[in-house]
N, C-alpha and C positions, 0 to 999 in steps of 0.2 A: 420473313421480316420481323420475327419476334425477337432474334438475336440481340439487335441493339437495345431492345427494353430489358431482357435479361443482364445484358452487360452493364447498363446503367443501374440498375437495381442492385446488382453487384458491387459497383463501385460506390453507391450511396451508402449501402451499408457498410463498406470498409472505411469509407472516409468517417462515418458517424463512430464508428470503433474507435479509431485511431484518435478521433477528437476527443473521446471520452478518456483514453489512455493519456492523452496529454494534460489534459484538466486534472486526471488523478495523481500527476507527478510533476511536482513544480521543478524549476531550474534549481540546481544544486543538489537534487536528490537523484538516486539511481537506484531502482528496484530490478534484479536479475533473478528469474525464477531459476531454481537449482532442480526442483524435481515437484512433481504432482502425482497425487494417488488418491484412489477413493479409500473413504472411510467408512467405518460402522454406522454411521447416521445417514439413513437414506437422503439421496440428492445432494450431498455433500462432497468436499474433497478436501484433503490437507495440500497447501501449496508451501513449500519451503523457499525462501527467498534471501538472497544476499542483499542489503540495504546499505547504502552509502550515502552521508549527508556530508557536503563540503563544509568547512569552515564559515560560520554564519549563515548558512542555509536555514532555510524555514520549509518544512515538508509542504505546508498549505492546510488548510482545514478540510478534513476528510473522513470518510467511513469507511468500512470494510463490511462486506454481506455475511460476516461471519466473525467468530473471534479471532483477536490477534495475540499471539502469545512470542515475544521477542526476549532476547539475550543480547546484551552490549558486550561487542570483542572488543573494541577499541574507541577511545574518546569518551566524551562526555555531553549529555545534552540536556535540555528542558522539555519534558511531556507536560502537554497543555490539553488536559481532558475536561470538556464542559461539564460545571456543576462541581469540580474539585479545585482544588489548591494546585498551581504548579509543582511540579515534582522534578527533582534533579535525579538523573540517572549516569551511571558511569559504567567503565569496563568492568565485568564481572557481575553486573547485576542484570535482573529480568524484570519484566512488566507483563500484565495481561488487560487489555482491551476488550469489553464485551462488544459482540455484535453491535452494529449500528451506531454505536457512541460516536458523537463527533470529536475528534481530536486533532492535535497538530504536534509537531516536534520541530525544535531547532537546535542546531550547533551550536553550544556556546564556548566550545574549546576552541584552541589553534589548531588543531588536526581533524582530519578527515574521521568523522563517526561512523564505524562500522558495527552492523547488528545482524543478527541473524533471526530471521522473522519467519513465523509458522502462523499460517492462516489457514483454520478451518473455516470454509465458505461454501456457500451454494453454488453448485455447478452453474455453469453458463453465464454467472454474472462476472463483472468486472472484477479485480482484485480490489480496487480502491475507488471511490467516486467523489468527486469534489462536494464540499456541503454547501448548503444553500446559506 
């Protein structure tokens, strides 16, 4: 009779993980993981992702459990990092956001903003978490 308990625990864990992913990725933003790989820093991994923001979309205030290094492939946006002035970024530019720094991004252009994001993050943690 323990199987239903294990199944319930699995379902609860799955729903918790999925709800965290939904919070970390708002409407109009899509993160697609291209690859993951171990890095030299113990307990960390590099996650390479393709990120797309629809015109007018806002990523939502969030953090990452490691550094974000991103390169804008197409479009333009505004980067909003807590404690800093808003910063415009456009195709051909890059930015770095330190681990745990609360930030947001919005597409201010008329086309999809496309980025390549490299996240060097702690293994086992969600790639992004909604900021409080």
